[in-house]
C-alpha positions in Angstrom: -21.9 10.7 10.2 -22.6 10.2 6.5 -20.2 11.0 3.6 -22.4 14.1 2.6 -22.6 15.4 6.1 -18.6 15.1 6.4 -18.3 16.7 3.1 -20.6 19.6 4.0 -18.6 20.0 7.5 -15.4 20.3 5.4 -16.8 22.8 3.0 -18.3 24.9 5.8 -15.1 24.8 8.1 -12.7 25.5 5.3 -14.7 28.5 4.0 -15.4 29.8 7.5 -11.6 29.6 8.2 -10.9 31.7 5.0 -13.4 34.4 5.8 -12.2 34.5 9.5 -8.8 35.4 8.3 -10.1 37.9 5.7 -12.0 39.5 8.6 -8.8 39.8 10.7 -7.1 43.1 10.8 -3.4 42.5 11.1 -0.9 45.1 12.3 1.0 46.8 9.5 4.3 45.0 10.5 2.6 41.8 9.9 1.9 42.5 6.2 5.5 43.1 5.1 7.1 41.1 2.4 9.0 38.8 4.7 5.8 37.9 6.5 4.0 37.3 3.3 6.9 35.1 2.2 6.9 32.9 5.3 3.1 32.4 5.2 3.3 31.6 1.5 5.9 29.0 2.1 3.9 27.4 4.9 0.9 27.5 3.0 2.8 25.8 0.0 4.0 23.0 2.2 0.6 22.4 3.8 -1.1 22.5 0.2 1.5 20.1 -1.2 0.9 17.6 1.8 -2.9 17.9 1.5 -2.9 17.5 -2.4 -0.6 14.4 -2.1 -2.7 12.9 0.6 -6.0 13.4 -1.2 -4.6 12.0 -4.4 -3.3 8.9 -2.8 -6.7 8.4 -0.9 -8.8 8.8 -4.1 -6.5 6.4 -6.0 -6.7 4.0 -3.0 -10.5 4.3 -2.6 -11.0 3.8 -6.4 -8.7 0.8 -6.4 -10.7 -0.8 -3.4 -14.0 0.0 -5.3 -12.7 -1.7 -8.4 -11.4 -4.7 -6.7 -14.7 -5.3 -5.1 -16.4 -4.8 -8.4 -14.0 -7.4 -10.0 -14.6 -9.7 -7.1 -18.4 -9.5 -7.8 -17.6 -10.5 -11.5 -15.7 -13.5 -10.4 -18.5 -14.5 -8.1 -21.0 -14.1 -10.9 -18.7 -16.4 -13.0 -18.4 -19.0 -10.2 -22.2 -19.1 -9.9 -22.6 -19.9 -13.5 -19.7 -22.5 -13.4 -21.1 -24.2 -10.4 -24.6 -24.5 -12.0 -23.0 -26.1 -14.9 -21.1 -28.5 -12.8 -24.3 -29.6 -11.0 -26.0 -30.1 -14.4 -23.2 -32.1 -15.7 -23.1 -34.2 -12.7 -26.6 -35.8 -13.8 -30.0 -36.2 -12.4 -28.7 -37.2 -8.9 -27.8 -33.6 -8.3 -31.1 -32.1 -9.5 -32.4 -31.4 -6.0 -29.0 -29.7 -5.0 -29.1 -27.8 -8.1 -32.8 -26.6 -7.4 -31.8 -25.8 -3.8 -28.8 -23.8 -5.1 -31.0 -21.7 -7.6 -33.3 -20.9 -4.6 -30.7 -19.8 -2.2 -28.7 -17.9 -5.0 -31.9 -15.9 -5.9 -32.9 -15.4 -2.3 -29.3 -14.3 -1.2 -28.9 -11.7 -4.1 -32.5 -10.3 -3.3 -31.4 -10.0 0.4 -28.2 -8.0 -0.3 -29.7 -6.0 -3.2 -33.3 -5.3 -2.2 -35.2 -3.2 -4.7 -31.8 -3.0 -6.7 -30.1 -1.1 -3.9 -27.2 -2.7 -2.0 -27.2 -2.8 1.8 -24.2 -3.2 3.9 -26.1 -5.3 6.4 -27.1 -7.7 3.8 -23.5 -9.1 3.1 -23.2 -10.4 6.7 -23.0 -14.3 6.5 -26.2 -14.8 8.7 -28.3 -17.6 7.5 -26.4 -18.1 4.3 -23.7 -20.0 6.2 -26.1 -22.6 7.6 -27.5 -23.0 4.1 -24.0 -23.3 2.5 -23.0 -26.0 5.2 -26.3 -27.8 4.3 -25.5 -27.6 0.5 -22.0 -28.9 1.1 -23.4 -31.9 3.0 -25.9 -32.8 0.2 -23.1 -32.8 -2.3 -20.9 -34.6 0.1 -23.7 -37.5 0.2 -23.9 -38.0 -3.5 -22.4 -41.4 -4.7 -20.6 -40.9 -7.9 -20.7 -44.0 -10.1 -18.4 -42.7 -12.9 -15.0 -41.1 -13.0 -16.8 -38.0 -14.6 -19.2 -37.7 -11.8 -16.3 -38.1 -9.2 -14.5 -35.1 -11.1 -17.8 -32.9 -11.0 -18.3 -33.7 -7.3 -14.8 -32.5 -6.4 -15.3 -29.4 -8.8 -18.5 -28.6 -7.0 -16.9 -28.8 -3.8 -14.0 -26.7 -4.6 -16.3 -24.0 -6.4 -18.3 -23.7 -3.1 -15.1 -23.2 -1.0 -13.8 -20.6 -3.5 -17.2 -18.9 -3.5 -17.1 -18.7 0.4 -13.6 -17.4 0.3 -14.4 -14.6 -2.2 -17.5 -13.7 0.0 -15.2 -13.3 3.1 -12.8 -11.2 1.0 -15.7 -8.9 -0.1 -16.9 -8.4 3.4 -13.5 -7.4 4.6 -13.1 -5.1 1.6 -16.6 -3.5 2.1 -16.2 -2.8 5.8 -12.8 -1.1 5.4 -13.1 2.5 6.5 -11.0 5.7 6.4 -9.5 6.2 10.0 -11.0 9.0 11.9 -7.5 10.4 13.2 -6.5 10.5 9.5 -9.5 12.3 8.5 -9.2 14.6 11.4 -5.5 15.5 10.4 -6.6 16.1 6.9 -9.4 18.3 8.0 -7.0 20.3 10.1 -4.5 20.8 7.1 -7.4 21.9 5.0 -8.6 24.5 7.7 -5.2 26.0 8.1 -4.6 26.1 4.3 -7.9 28.1 3.6 -6.9 30.4 6.7 -3.7 31.2 5.0 -5.5 31.8 1.7 -7.6 34.6 3.2 -5.0 36.0 5.6 -3.7 38.6 3.2 -6.9 38.9 1.1 -9.5 41.6 1.1 -13.1 40.5 0.8 -14.8 41.1 -2.3 -17.0 39.1 -4.8 -14.2 37.6 -6.8 -12.2 36.5 -3.5 -15.4 35.0 -2.1 -16.2 33.1 -5.3 -12.7 31.8 -5.5 -12.7 30.6 -1.9 -16.0 28.9 -2.3 -14.8 27.0 -5.3 -11.8 25.9 -3.6 -13.7 24.7 -0.4 -16.4 23.0 -2.5 -13.6 21.3 -4.5 -11.9 19.9 -1.4 -15.1 18.8 0.1 -16.0 17.1 -3.1 -12.9 15.1 -3.1 -13.5 14.0 0.4 -16.9 13.1 -0.5 -15.8 10.8 -3.5 -13.2 9.2 -1.1 -15.9 8.3 1.5 -18.3 7.2 -1.1 -15.7 4.9 -2.9 -14.9 3.5 0.5 -18.4 2.5 1.1 -19.7 0.4 -1.9 -22.7 -0.8 -0.1 -23.9 2.7 1.2 -24.6 6.0 -0.1 -25.1 7.1 -3.8 -22.2 5.1 -5.5 -23.3 1.6 -4.4 -21.9 -1.4 -6.2 -24.5 -3.0 -8.7 -25.7 -6.5 -8.8 -26.0 -6.5 -12.4 -23.2 -9.2 -12.9 -24.9 -11.6 -10.3 -28.6 -11.0 -11.9 -27.0 -11.7 -15.4 -25.5 -14.9 -13.9 -28.9 -15.9 -12.5 -30.4 -15.4 -16.1 -27.9 -17.9 -17.4 -28.4 -20.5 -14.8 -30.6 -23.4 -16.0 -30.1 -22.8 -19.5 
């Protein structure tokens, strides 16, 4: 189910629970001050729990999104550094450098076709075979000077670091909000809005207030789900750092 569908479901469920509570005709002895105080106390507890969890989830999802963005910046820097190392090695590394340029451009176009990231594109797939072949090409180089030996080791280390960062990105991008966790949060919100409407009488002001509240919590859930899926939805992570790195390669 998409993020927008889940958010709409939460909005509809919360508002429906509130309207159902408004429509209930409670007996008079359920409307005394003691009953109101108990219900308000319980709703305060549920509201505190829901607000705490929503705040933590938003902070966690935003942190994960920023971490992935930072990893992308590091990968872009590694691309430029690897290109420079191949250049400094000398003419013997020119074929490997040309192959590296082709693979890097093809990989970025595969993950970000038409500028839009795709989750399926970050799977290793054919890039693993190409990376292994690139490592074999570098390993077959015969450095003649101390500088070339240094650059060869540096290139192999950069390739290893690049593969490690890619693995971390895949793991970070595929993390998801557990369904039981989301179900419990939806239950809390439904109970909370039911309590909001329990002692209310339906009028335009109450309806607008309940709608705004339901829309707000649905928007919070939507942000959490979008930030948790940086390669899907509307808030997709940008390939701008990598494309900027490509523009610098070969200078």
